[in-house]
MINU-610941 format. One record per residue (C-alpha): x, y, z. Coordinates in pm, whole numbers. Example, Ala and Ser with C-alpha at 12.3 -4.5 7.8 and 13.67 -1.06 7.14 Angstrom:
SITE       xx       yy       zz
SITE     1230     -450      780
SITE     1367     -106      714
//
This chain:
SITE       xx       yy       zz
SITE     9048     6753    10498
SITE     9157     6837    10160
SITE     9506     6815    10073
SITE     9516     7184     9940
SITE     9379     7485     9913
SITE     9341     7681     9572
SITE     9275     8069     9637
SITE     9154     8235     9294
SITE     9163     8605     9221
SITE     9433     8888     9095
SITE     9732     8814     9201
SITE    10042     9011     9253
SITE    10409     8894     9332
SITE    10749     9026     9277
SITE    11028     8875     9051
SITE    11274     9149     9117
SITE    11297     9504     9317
SITE    11078     9800     9158
SITE    11349    10045     9278
SITE    11620     9892     9042
SITE    11377     9727     8766
SITE    11076     9965     8766
SITE    10717     9831     8741
SITE    10803     9531     8528
SITE    10934     9353     8878
SITE    10561     9325     8952
SITE    10372     9000     8836
SITE    10003     9057     8787
SITE     9758     8771     8718
SITE     9417     8932     8637
SITE     9290     8585     8713
SITE     9557     8397     8927
SITE     9586     8139     9185
SITE     9792     8059     9508
SITE     9771     7700     9599
SITE     9853     7645     9974
SITE     9936     7336    10145
SITE    10049     7301    10532
SITE    10074     7660    10570
SITE    10315     7709    10290
SITE    10261     7837     9925
SITE    10321     7551     9706
SITE    10231     7696     9351
SITE    10118     8006     9208
SITE    10012     8072     8803
SITE     9706     8134     8604
SITE     9376     8030     8768
SITE     9302     7784     8467
SITE     9617     7602     8494
SITE     9631     7550     8845
SITE     9266     7468     8858
SITE     9323     7207     8615
SITE     9634     7056     8799
SITE     9505     7020     9152
SITE     9111     6931     9073
SITE     9074     6779     9423
SITE     9202     7086     9589
SITE     8942     7317     9823
SITE     8873     7644     9614
SITE     8850     7989     9819
SITE     8689     8223     9498
SITE     8822     8581     9620
SITE     8660     8723     9283
SITE     8801     9058     9190
SITE     8997     9083     9534
SITE     9361     9156     9472
SITE     9578     8870     9667
SITE     9902     9003     9816
SITE    10175     8907    10048
SITE    10056     8990    10395
SITE    10190     9335    10490
SITE    10531     9351    10709
SITE    10579     9605    10929
SITE    10934     9659    11030
SITE    10899     9904    11339
SITE    10669     9914    11577
SITE    10631     9980    11960
SITE    10313     9781    12042
SITE    10342     9900    12386
SITE    10238    10248    12248
SITE     9923    10111    12112
SITE     9666    10309    12371
SITE     9859    10622    12364
SITE     9862    10668    11958
SITE     9761    10991    11809
SITE     9859    11160    12102
SITE     9862    11547    12038
SITE    10137    11828    11976
SITE    10457    11738    12097
SITE    10798    11653    11905
SITE    10985    11366    11986
SITE    11179    11427    12336
SITE    10871    11601    12453
SITE    10657    11335    12322
SITE    10845    11079    12461
SITE    10829    11209    12840
SITE    10467    11312    12818
SITE    10310    11011    12658
SITE    10559    10727    12591
SITE    10720    10679    12905
SITE    10416    10716    13148
SITE    10218    10453    12919
SITE    10534    10223    12908
SITE    10577    10234    13299
SITE    10195    10031    13271
SITE    10380     9739    13137
SITE    10535     9624    13461
SITE    10172     9479    13502
SITE    10200     9154    13316
SITE     9852     9153    13287
SITE     9827     9482    13106
SITE    10095     9393    12879
SITE     9901     9052    12779
SITE     9552     9297    12723
SITE     9779     9526    12498
SITE     9971     9257    12311
SITE     9654     9107    12173
SITE     9459     9396    12111
SITE     9761     9520    11911
SITE     9794     9208    11711
SITE     9428     9188    11622
SITE     9459     9548    11520
SITE     9722     9472    11304
SITE     9559     9174    11151
SITE     9229     9357    11084
SITE     9435     9565    10867
SITE     9593     9277    10690
SITE     9977     9301    10863
SITE    10085     8962    10916
SITE    10423     9027    11052
SITE    10590     9300    11277
SITE    10929     9392    11413
SITE    10821     9543    11765
SITE    10979     9714    12043
SITE    10859     9601    12384
SITE    10922     9769    12730
SITE    11233     9747    12996
SITE    10999     9479    13141
SITE    11086     9101    13030
SITE    10715     8998    13057
SITE    10638     9256    12793
SITE    10822     9045    12523
SITE    10664     8723    12678
SITE    10307     8885    12617
SITE    10382     8966    12265
SITE    10551     8626    12178
SITE    10280     8446    12366
SITE    10000     8649    12189
SITE    10171     8614    11849
SITE    10209     8220    11926
SITE     9838     8190    11983
SITE     9775     8368    11649
SITE    10032     8179    11441
SITE    10224     8490    11369
SITE    10572     8548    11268
SITE    10694     8809    11504
SITE    11043     8970    11581
SITE    11060     9179    11897
SITE    11271     9228    12221
SITE    11296     9370    12567
SITE    11382     9754    12501
SITE    11686     9855    12720
SITE    11763    10210    12864
SITE    11995    10252    13197
SITE    12084    10632    13172
SITE    11899    10876    13399
SITE    11769    11046    13068
SITE    11483    10804    13082
SITE    11228    10831    13403
SITE    11246    10637    13722
SITE    11059    10303    13680
SITE    11158    10280    13328
SITE    11526    10200    13351
SITE    11716     9888    13360
SITE    12108     9849    13419
SITE    12411     9716    13172
SITE    12373     9377    13329
SITE    12020     9309    13372
SITE    11982     9434    13006
SITE    12233     9167    12912
SITE    12077     8906    13119
SITE    11731     8981    13030
SITE    11780     9001    12686
SITE    11990     8670    12687
SITE    11735     8486    12882
SITE    11430     8591    12649
SITE    11645     8523    12350
SITE    11724     8186    12474
SITE    11323     8129    12571
SITE    11183     8252    12238
SITE    11468     8275    11968
SITE    11364     8027    11666
SITE    11067     7886    11852
SITE    10788     7867    11604
SITE    10793     8175    11432
SITE    10900     8360    11700
SITE    11236     8590    11642
SITE    11433     8766    11896
SITE    11553     9108    11853
SITE    11829     9277    12050
SITE    11680     9606    12143
SITE    11862     9930    12270
SITE    11617    10224    12274
SITE    11853    10466    12118
SITE    12184    10600    12225
SITE    12036    10889    12442
SITE    11872    10622    12695
SITE    12172    10417    12742
SITE    12513    10426    12875
SITE    12830    10319    12702
SITE    12842    10017    12951
SITE    12516     9912    12848
SITE    12565     9956    12435
SITE    12859     9764    12494
SITE    12684     9485    12682
SITE    12426     9468    12400
SITE    12715     9481    12149
SITE    12887     9162    12310
SITE    12519     8979    12334
SITE    12454     9035    11933
SITE    12837     8905    11866
SITE    12739     8622    12096
SITE    12418     8564    11884
SITE    12474     8671    11521
SITE    12184     8527    11368
SITE    11967     8773    11595
SITE    11860     9118    11449
SITE    11930     9440    11617
SITE    11681     9746    11642
SITE    11722    10101    11755
SITE    11676    10470    11621
SITE    11902    10674    11468
SITE    11907    11055    11332
SITE    11512    11090    11348
SITE    11518    11472    11455
SITE    11791    11730    11467
SITE    11759    11823    11816
SITE    11775    11469    11890
SITE    12100    11464    11709
SITE    12239    11780    11914
SITE    12144    11589    12227
SITE    12336    11240    12139
SITE    12650    11511    12047
SITE    12613    11593    12413
SITE    12586    11260    12561
SITE    12870    11140    12329
SITE    13123    11410    12261
SITE    13401    11210    12117
SITE    13158    11042    11872
SITE    13232    11115    11509
SITE    12853    11118    11465
SITE    12534    10933    11579
SITE    12605    10632    11401
SITE    12921    10590    11556
SITE    12767    10582    11925
SITE    12633    10245    11800
SITE    12937    10154    11574
SITE    13184    10218    11835
SITE    13004     9937    12080
SITE    12941     9657    11806
SITE    12608     9780    11717
SITE    12653     9821    11347
SITE    12611     9517    11118
SITE    12443     9387    10839
SITE    12137     9254    11064
SITE    12100     9581    11232
SITE    11738     9777    11203
SITE    11804    10158    11189
SITE    11465    10335    11216
SITE    11391    10671    11079
SITE    11753    10757    10969
SITE    11666    11097    10797
SITE    11933    11338    10886
SITE    12208    11126    10766
SITE    12609    11254    10717
SITE    12765    11140    10454
SITE    12992    10901    10649
SITE    12697    10764    10815
SITE    12523    10687    10493
SITE    12837    10558    10347
SITE    12901    10305    10651
SITE    12523    10193    10658
SITE    12553    10075    10287
SITE    12884     9912    10354
SITE    12747     9716    10620
SITE    12445     9642    10420
SITE    12240     9753    10747
SITE    11866     9823    10706
SITE    11713    10186    10732
SITE    11337    10143    10814
SITE    11123    10464    10675
SITE    10858    10538    10891
SITE    10666    10801    10713
SITE    10323    10878    10945
SITE    10555    10918    11214
SITE    10791    11153    11038
SITE    10526    11371    10937
SITE    10321    11353    11294
SITE    10616    11429    11514
SITE    10773    11679    11266
SITE    11076    11485    11218
SITE    11161    11543    10833
SITE    11164    11399    10511
SITE    11331    11039    10455
SITE    11569    11027    10120
SITE    11384    10715     9982
SITE    11523    10769     9595
SITE    11892    10887     9711
SITE    11917    10579     9962
SITE    11771    10330     9711
SITE    11939    10431     9441
SITE    12271    10420     9603
SITE    12205    10029     9701
SITE    12087    10072    10076
SITE    11856     9804    10216
SITE    11519     9992    10305
SITE    11192     9872    10481
SITE    10887    10043    10550
SITE    10696    10083    10919
SITE    10410    10246    11091
SITE    10641    10318    11402
SITE    10282    10308    11600
SITE    10238    10484    11834
SITE    10488    10756    11695
SITE    10300    10692    11350
SITE     9950    10792    11359
SITE     9757    10472    11201
SITE     9828    10092    11213
SITE     9775    10053    10854
SITE    10043     9983    10596
SITE     9811    10139    10339
SITE     9812    10475    10505
SITE    10203    10425    10568
SITE    10218    10346    10161
SITE    10035    10650    10125
SITE    10235    10899    10354
SITE    10537    10739    10178
SITE    10422    10875     9834
SITE    10328    11207     9973
SITE    10678    11233    10153
SITE    10855    11137     9769
SITE    10589    11385     9611
SITE    10743    11684     9838
SITE    11114    11560     9773
SITE    11045    11555     9400
SITE    11048    11171     9379
SITE    10725    11025     9405
SITE    10695    10633     9427
SITE    10529    10417     9186
SITE    10262    10182     9358
SITE    10470     9885     9261
SITE    10758    10025     9473
SITE    10526    10109     9759
SITE    10346     9726     9801
SITE    10689     9608     9754
SITE    10835     9807    10054
SITE    10522     9694    10234
SITE    10581     9319    10151
SITE    10916     9209    10011
SITE    11115     9484    10079
SITE    11047     9487    10470
SITE    11087     9127    10458
SITE    11441     9175    10310
SITE    11516     9446    10596
SITE    11435     9166    10859
SITE    11634     8916    10670
SITE    11325     8725    10632
SITE    11268     8701    10264
SITE    11337     8361    10230
SITE    11020     8300    10438
SITE    10764     8583    10402
SITE    10670     8882    10189
SITE    10589     8730     9856
SITE    10385     8497     9683
SITE    10584     8256     9602
SITE    10655     7866     9631
SITE    10802     7753     9955
SITE    10724     8082    10148
SITE    10495     8076    10442
SITE    10106     8141    10337
SITE    10061     8494    10481
SITE     9851     8664    10253
SITE     9595     8971    10225
SITE     9313     8987     9982
SITE     9219     9383     9902
SITE     8882     9483     9780
SITE     8983     9761     9551
SITE     8653     9925     9536
SITE     8594     9929     9927
SITE     8423    10224     9955
SITE     8218    10490     9706
SITE     8517    10702     9656
SITE     8742    10441     9593
SITE     8519    10264     9381
SITE     8420    10544     9160
SITE     8799    10613     9114
SITE     8868    10241     9065
SITE     8610    10230     8770
SITE     8808    10451     8532
SITE     9150    10235     8606
SITE     9313    10140     8272
SITE     9574     9880     8448
SITE     9657     9721     8775
SITE     9847    10023     8914
SITE     9556    10286     8845
SITE     9317    10007     9023
SITE     9541     9968     9316
SITE     9665    10314     9391
SITE     9322    10477     9499
SITE     9313    10172     9780
SITE     9686    10279     9881
SITE     9586    10641     9887
SITE     9238    10609    10058
SITE     9207    10291    10176
SITE     9171    10160    10562
SITE     9079     9832    10709
SITE     8775     9822    10531
SITE     8969     9760    10198
SITE     9101     9425    10383
SITE     8868     9176    10284
SITE     9047     8878    10433
SITE     9387     8806    10605
SITE     9539     8456    10616
SITE     9824     8355    10850
SITE     9981     8050    10755
SITE     9728     7962    10525
SITE     9442     7987    10806
SITE     9190     8270    10742
SITE     9160     8525    11066
SITE     8850     8567    11223
SITE     8695     8879    11256
SITE     8326     8972    11424
SITE     8099     8876    11182
SITE     8286     8600    10999
SITE     8094     8249    11001
SITE     8429     8019    10975
SITE     8709     7961    10796
SITE     8698     7944    10426
//
């Protein structure tokens, strides 16, 4: 067994945040190298330098391939895998027509296992090596995802979804007490075990009673190193619904804040239609907002203010929101984020898009010390992109004057065909047709 593996190709990493520093925050090596030892990145730099320093390392030459950190999807619903791209509904009707009936099927642990395995394999084929996912109310749905991730060596964040209000259908409700008890037991079983991270998960205020939100706030206070994930201000009719259910609340965010569910390790999906007080409190708390652009256009939710929020210093991640989102691909998600930026008059530079899909999302998950970049000491989760994967992309790529012109066509038009290889903790993910590990 060789002592180390040296990956050669173009490399792209980040020395800072492109929203603050511009494209100079990125570090591109035209002929770079990543040295991997025992599942960790031990060194990066020019290929000729690292090659001379480590003559005994096994070499994997990716040619013109672009080596990036593995993509990080900061908000998803793995139980919605089978009903992705369901037609013609807005949020509340979409939940009732498609999501809730599908999630009821997860009462069957065998079905949960099948979907969990299918979902993670789809992610890996798209170069996504970490996801933060909602499960269903069934504890076995969380067990299924964590077990599938463990088998694949993936770092995964997830939690049992909690819903006890009669706005959720019969067969898909727990109670305030069972939500606390089940979540506490799952947390004890999985949190910090290998690469598993448990996330306390109230679905959103309209499907939880105040008693349940209070119980989950208490659980978070008892386990402050955990993340907490929920939804916030996705659609205007949703906000009106929240107001009708919580008439004493100052705003949507207050329905969480009042019960101990606002904090620096909180993840708030969507956050499109925020009031000034909400924006200020989220920034003061250093909470993370998660932008889900394909979902926001597919379900007709609105246009996230990426430029304004990042300029104000807000922590922001990027996500597919499958199956509300219409793609499992973080490339497609970056393209949609660019398009939404264009509609707001603030298009995002390719460096910012790639940062959001890697280090930005890792930062939202408070995992930037482990994943999301090519840097010594981080886990060797990597994706290698073919920047000429289709004839249409290749002809545009051939005219590129720099790395940004070279990668942007793949961001805008790429799919799983652009993923030449995916590595999890330094091990290549096998796909149909692969002959073995590099």
